[in-house]
C-alpha positions in Angstrom: 0.0 0.0 0.0 1.4 3.4 -1.0 1.3 6.0 1.7 2.8 9.5 1.9 5.4 8.2 4.3 6.5 5.5 1.9 6.7 8.0 -0.9 9.1 10.1 1.3 11.1 7.0 2.1 11.4 6.2 -1.6 12.5 9.8 -2.4 15.1 9.7 0.3 16.6 6.5 -1.2 16.3 7.5 -4.9 17.7 11.1 -4.6 21.4 10.0 -4.3 21.1 7.8 -7.3 19.6 10.5 -9.4 22.2 13.0 -8.3 25.1 10.7 -9.1 23.7 9.4 -12.4 23.2 13.0 -13.7 27.0 13.4 -14.4 26.7 16.5 -16.6 25.5 18.4 -13.6 28.8 18.0 -11.7 31.4 17.2 -14.4 33.3 20.4 -14.0 36.3 21.8 -12.1 34.9 25.1 -10.7 33.9 26.0 -8.1 36.8 24.5 -6.3 36.6 24.1 -2.5 39.9 24.4 -0.6 41.7 23.4 -3.8 39.5 20.4 -4.5 37.8 20.4 -7.9 34.0 20.5 -7.8 33.8 17.1 -9.5 35.3 15.4 -6.4 33.9 17.4 -3.5 30.4 17.2 -4.9 30.6 13.4 -4.9 32.0 13.3 -1.4 29.3 15.7 -0.2 26.7 13.2 -1.5 28.3 10.5 0.6 27.3 12.5 3.7 23.9 13.5 2.3 23.2 9.8 1.3 24.0 8.7 4.9 21.6 11.3 6.4 18.9 10.4 3.9 19.3 6.7 4.5 19.0 7.3 8.3 15.9 9.4 7.8 14.4 6.6 5.5 15.2 4.0 8.1 13.6 6.0 11.0 10.5 6.6 8.9 10.3 2.9 8.0 10.6 1.9 11.6 7.8 4.3 12.6 5.6 3.1 9.7 6.1 -0.5 10.7 5.3 0.2 14.4 2.1 2.0 13.3 1.0 -0.9 11.0 1.7 -3.4 13.8 -0.4 -1.4 16.3 -3.2 -1.1 13.7 -3.2 -4.8 13.1 -3.2 -5.6 16.8 -6.0 -3.1 17.4 -8.1 -4.6 14.6 -7.6 -8.2 15.8 -9.0 -7.4 19.2 
């Protein structure tokens, strides 16, 4: 069943793939950050962003599963 929470989870998990597969958006040298070309620091930034998005998706999934379990247990009584 598709719920708004599950859509947010999917977006959190798909966003890093889209960002990394759209190479033309970051295949450049400038702007450099502390001497590191944009091409490299952009990808490293997405490692951190991906970690945060995965943590958010996991927390939302856990909350969704707890709510579904409570709903099932309440309906069976």
